[in-house]
N, C-alpha and C positions, 0 to 999 in steps of 0.2 A: 504494499500499499504504500502510494506516494501523496504528496502535496501538489495542489494545482496553485499556483503562484500567480499574483496580480500583476499582471502585464501592462506597463505604462505605454501609453502611445508614443509617438517620437517625439511630440512636443513637451510631454511630461519627462521623457529621458534624457533630453538635452538639458534639462534645468539641473538634473541631478549626475550630470558627469563632471568629472574633473579632470584637471590639468596639471601638467609639472614642466620643468625645462630639463631636458638633457642636452650634452653638448651640441647635437644634431638639430635644436631646436625644440619647440614645444611638442609634449605629448598629451593624449587625451586617453583618459578611462571612461567608459561607459559600462553599466550592468543591466541585465534583463534585456538585453540586445534582441531587437526582433529579426525575423528570416530577411525582411525587406532590408533591415541597416546591414546586414551583414552583406546583403546583394550589393550594395554601394561601395562596399570595400575592396580593395586589390589585395592579396595575399603577398607578404613579402618571399623572397625567392629563399629565404632561411627557415621557412614554417615547413617542417617535413618529418617531425617526431613519429607522430601517429600514422600517418597514410601515406609518408614516403614522397609525395609529390605537394607542390603547395597548392596546385588547384585542387587536388583531391582533398586535401586538408581544408579548402574552404568550403567545398560542399559538405564535407561532414560537420562544420560548425553551422551552417546553415540549416542542415536536418535537425542538429540538436536546438535551435533557435525555434524551428516550428513548433516543440513539445511543450505542451502548457506546463509540465511537471519537470523543466528544466531551469537552470538560471545561467547565462552565458553573459561573462564580463570579457571585455575586449580593450585591447590597448592599440591606439592607431595614431598616424601623424597628422599634419595639416594637408598632405596630399592624398589623405583617406587611403594610405596604405598601411594594412593589418599587421601588427608588430607581434603581438602576444595575446594569450586567450587563458581563463580559467573557465572551468566547465564544471556544474554540479547535475548529476544525473543519477536516477535511482538506481542502486546498486542490485546487480545480478548476479547469475550462478550461485556461487557458494553462499551468498548474502541473501539470496532471494526471500521474500516474505516478511521481513521485519519492517514495521512501520518507519517511514520517515528516514532510512537509510541511505545515505548519498554516497557517491563515489566522486572524489575531486580529481580534477586532471588538469594539467596546466602546460604551457609552452611559450618560450620566448625566442623568436627568431634567432638563429644563429649569428646573424648580423648585428643583433642590439643588446648582446650579452653586456654583462659588467655595466650596467647603468641602473640598476635598482629596479628595473620594471616589475620582476616577478614579485618583491616585496610591495609594491605599490598595489599590484593586482590584489595579492592575498591579503592586504591590508583591508582593500575596498570590500572584498567579500567578506571577510571576517567582522566587518562593522554592519552589517546588513541585518535588521531586525528579525528576519525568519532563522538567523544562523544558529541561534540557542535552541530552537524548536527540533532540530536535526541532531543525528549521528553521522558524523562525516568522515569516510575511511579514504586513506590514500595509498594506492599499490605502486609501492616503489619497485619498478620490473627494470633491470639493467638491459635488456635488450631495447628499451625505449630512449636509453642514455648516451648523450655524445661525450661520454668521458674522455675520449682521447682528443677530440676538439679541446677539451680544457686543460688537458694535460694530466690527468689525474687517473688514479687507478678505480677499479670499481668501487671497491670499500671505501676508498676517499671520497667518491662522488656520493656513494650513501650516506656518508658522514655530513656531506654538506648538506643534503637534503634533511636529514633528520634535525640539523641545527637550525635551518631556514624555519621548517614547520612549527618547530617548537615556540617560536616566538608568537605564534598564533593559537597556543593552546594544544598543539596535538602532540600526542605522545607515542612509542613505539609498543606493540602489543605481539606477543607470541600468537602464532595461529597455524592452522593445518591448511590452511587456504593451498590447492594445488600449485596456483600460479607462484606463490612465494616460496613453495618448498623447491622449485625448479632451480635457483640459484643461489648460494649464500650471500650472495651481495643484494638480494632481492630486501626490502624491509615493507613491514606494514604498519602503517599508521594511522591513528583515529583519533577524533577530537569529540567528546562526548557533551552536546549541548546542557547548557544549564534548567532546560525547562522539558527535557526529555524525560517522559513518565517511566518509574522504576520498572514497570512490567517491560517496557522495550529495551532497556538498559540489560535486563535479565536474559532475554531473548539473545541478545547482542553476546553477552559473555558467554553464553552456553554455546553457540555458533562457533566462537572462536577457536574451538579444539575440537569441534564434531568432525569427522571424519567417515566415510563409507570405506576408506580403502586402508585406511592405517589400524593395525588391530587396536583393539581396547580405548577405541577413542569415538 
């Protein structure tokens, strides 16, 4: 079970957007982005972590924006080039069936790193009024990471992710999720909203180590 979020129209969304300066000029942050707004943006060439090609990434984000149970937050510049994103979607697979449990995914173009864009995006999302109504999980999967581009080992990149998310209330949890178990560098993070009912928290804790393939779990 997931939430249906209030979706502001484009005029209302403009009033809620933020901006800040980077060496290349002003960047804009906007949340609850509509599919029509995503269509107005052009993906930067460095966006390819999840769909391998910027255009496919753009199509994926437009699909996410069409869903009433999603939250899409974007970073873009004055030329309407899409530079980064944070998406919240109802969790699936191992976590299916837990009310208001959402998975967070984020990406910043490889050409725009080290400018604080990820922190700005996460700050905007973490300040949403609905954020404390949700259990938000983050699946740190090494095959999505460009750790070589940053000159890091997989374990060093993992530590970087964990420090980043810890600023916004996320903590690491042990889990039997098969995707996490596929690589020792993978990490599972979660943030438990202050308004989440205890019954939903109990379901989350029980699911953490539940497994159909591991004996005794």
